[in-house]
VMD Tcl script that draws the C-alpha trace (Angstrom):
set ca {
  {-23.37 10.45 -79.28}
  {-25.96 12.89 -77.91}
  {-25.31 11.62 -74.36}
  {-21.55 12.12 -74.77}
  {-22.02 15.63 -76.15}
  {-24.41 16.47 -73.31}
  {-21.89 15.18 -70.74}
  {-19.07 17.24 -72.28}
  {-21.22 20.39 -72.35}
  {-22.41 19.82 -68.78}
  {-18.82 19.31 -67.63}
  {-17.73 22.49 -69.39}
  {-20.57 24.44 -67.78}
  {-19.63 23.17 -64.33}
  {-15.95 24.02 -64.88}
  {-16.85 27.45 -66.21}
  {-19.03 28.12 -63.15}
  {-16.17 27.05 -60.91}
  {-13.73 29.28 -62.75}
  {-16.01 32.27 -62.24}
  {-16.12 31.89 -58.44}
  {-14.18 34.67 -56.74}
  {-11.18 33.53 -54.71}
  {-10.94 34.78 -51.12}
  {-9.86 38.42 -51.00}
  {-6.78 39.76 -49.22}
  {-8.05 41.24 -45.95}
  {-6.36 43.86 -43.77}
  {-6.64 44.83 -40.13}
  {-4.92 47.73 -38.38}
  {-5.37 48.41 -34.68}
  {-3.58 51.05 -32.63}
  {-3.26 52.10 -29.02}
  {-1.71 55.14 -27.39}
  {0.12 54.38 -24.17}
  {1.21 56.84 -21.52}
  {4.80 55.57 -21.37}
  {8.07 56.30 -23.20}
  {8.52 54.54 -26.54}
  {11.71 52.79 -25.35}
  {9.80 51.24 -22.42}
  {6.95 50.09 -24.67}
  {9.39 48.66 -27.22}
  {11.34 46.85 -24.51}
  {8.08 45.21 -23.42}
  {7.02 43.90 -26.84}
  {10.15 43.48 -28.97}
  {11.12 39.96 -27.90}
  {9.75 37.48 -30.42}
  {9.30 34.92 -27.64}
  {7.58 37.39 -25.30}
  {4.01 37.70 -26.60}
  {2.66 35.68 -23.66}
  {4.14 38.26 -21.26}
  {1.84 41.03 -22.47}
  {-0.98 39.37 -24.44}
  {-3.60 37.69 -22.24}
  {-4.71 35.31 -25.02}
  {-1.50 33.29 -25.03}
  {-0.25 30.91 -22.36}
  {3.12 30.13 -23.94}
  {5.53 31.64 -26.47}
  {8.79 29.85 -27.13}
  {11.50 30.12 -29.76}
  {11.93 26.81 -31.57}
  {14.75 28.12 -33.75}
  {16.85 31.26 -33.90}
  {17.01 34.05 -31.34}
  {15.15 37.24 -30.47}
  {15.69 39.91 -33.11}
  {17.15 37.39 -35.57}
  {15.37 37.28 -38.93}
  {14.29 33.72 -39.68}
  {13.60 32.83 -36.05}
  {10.53 30.68 -35.47}
  {8.28 30.78 -32.44}
  {5.60 28.42 -31.23}
  {2.59 30.16 -29.71}
  {0.03 28.41 -27.55}
  {-3.42 29.95 -27.16}
  {-4.85 29.77 -23.64}
  {-7.04 26.66 -23.53}
  {-6.42 26.19 -27.23}
  {-4.17 25.14 -30.05}
  {-0.57 26.00 -30.88}
  {0.80 27.46 -34.09}
  {4.12 28.67 -35.45}
  {5.28 32.04 -36.75}
  {8.47 33.19 -38.47}
  {10.24 36.53 -38.00}
  {10.64 38.18 -41.42}
  {12.10 41.59 -40.50}
  {13.38 43.17 -37.30}
  {14.56 46.77 -36.88}
  {15.47 47.63 -33.29}
  {16.32 51.26 -34.12}
  {12.98 51.83 -35.91}
  {11.16 49.79 -33.24}
  {9.37 47.49 -35.67}
  {9.18 43.85 -36.70}
  {7.30 41.80 -39.27}
  {6.35 38.14 -39.03}
  {4.16 35.54 -40.73}
  {2.18 32.51 -39.68}
  {3.89 29.36 -40.90}
  {1.46 26.73 -39.63}
  {-1.88 27.28 -37.94}
  {-5.30 25.74 -37.24}
  {-6.82 29.24 -37.53}
  {-9.29 29.90 -40.37}
  {-6.81 32.24 -42.09}
  {-3.91 31.82 -44.52}
  {-1.20 34.03 -46.07}
  {-1.03 35.97 -42.79}
  {1.73 38.61 -42.50}
  {1.80 41.10 -39.63}
  {3.81 44.12 -38.54}
  {4.15 45.69 -35.09}
  {5.51 49.23 -34.81}
  {6.17 51.44 -31.78}
  {6.36 55.22 -32.32}
  {6.87 58.10 -29.96}
  {3.76 60.30 -29.90}
  {5.40 63.10 -27.88}
  {4.69 64.22 -24.35}
  {5.62 60.86 -22.85}
  {3.06 59.09 -25.05}
  {3.66 56.19 -27.43}
  {1.60 54.84 -30.28}
  {1.65 51.11 -31.02}
  {0.43 50.03 -34.45}
  {-0.36 46.37 -35.17}
  {-1.32 45.64 -38.74}
  {-1.84 42.45 -40.68}
  {-2.95 41.12 -44.03}
  {-4.34 37.66 -44.64}
  {-6.95 35.63 -46.50}
  {-9.64 33.37 -45.16}
  {-8.70 29.71 -45.48}
  {-12.12 28.48 -46.65}
  {-12.41 29.13 -50.42}
  {-16.18 28.49 -50.58}
  {-18.36 31.28 -51.93}
  {-20.52 31.13 -48.78}
  {-18.40 29.70 -45.93}
  {-19.72 29.41 -42.36}
  {-19.69 32.78 -40.53}
  {-16.57 32.00 -38.48}
  {-14.69 31.14 -41.69}
  {-15.99 34.07 -43.78}
  {-14.15 37.31 -44.55}
  {-16.07 39.00 -41.73}
  {-15.33 36.13 -39.33}
  {-11.61 36.08 -40.16}
  {-11.39 39.87 -39.82}
  {-13.24 39.73 -36.48}
  {-10.82 37.07 -35.20}
  {-7.67 39.05 -36.08}
  {-9.17 42.32 -34.82}
  {-10.00 40.63 -31.51}
  {-6.47 39.26 -31.15}
  {-4.94 42.69 -31.82}
  {-7.36 44.55 -29.52}
  {-6.87 42.05 -26.70}
  {-3.10 42.46 -26.82}
  {-3.01 46.23 -27.29}
  {-5.59 46.93 -24.59}
  {-3.71 44.73 -22.12}
  {-0.37 46.32 -23.05}
  {-1.81 49.75 -22.25}
  {-3.22 48.51 -18.95}
  {0.10 46.90 -17.97}
  {2.28 49.89 -18.81}
  {-0.03 52.51 -17.36}
  {-0.45 50.52 -14.16}
  {-4.21 50.12 -14.55}
}
mol new
graphics top color blue
foreach p $ca { graphics top sphere $p radius 0.5 }
foreach p [lrange $ca 0 end-1] q [lrange $ca 1 end] { graphics top cylinder $p $q radius 0.2 }
display resetview
């Protein structure tokens, strides 16, 4: 009887400790770049959902597997240079406002619940501001995951992807 009671109490303590662990937090990244080019030119460069590989140096291939450019619900397959592929779905597209929102559907990346928005805005004087923002959670629910799978590691990964694309976009459009 004492052994059974001890086992029940030990099990309850373990479950209680598990219940108290904090789930991964929702993380956010926003990166911007100002480009010396008209907003319509910048938008024309980045608006195609199957065109990320044309301006982002980290991707070798971007192809629509369903739908069409600008069509909500379209799905693209992205291939990282020398790396894996993953799929994303277009959630919103507004050509007039120069913005679109998408989410990762399937990915080997250490993140989950990823939703991102790209917006192009005129900054006046022939300048354009591009804003790339995303929210996500790390995939690994452990309290102390490995560095690459931690909140800091996941944030660093997404920040690096955004910076790589935005910096290259600026270089391309400014002729540098």
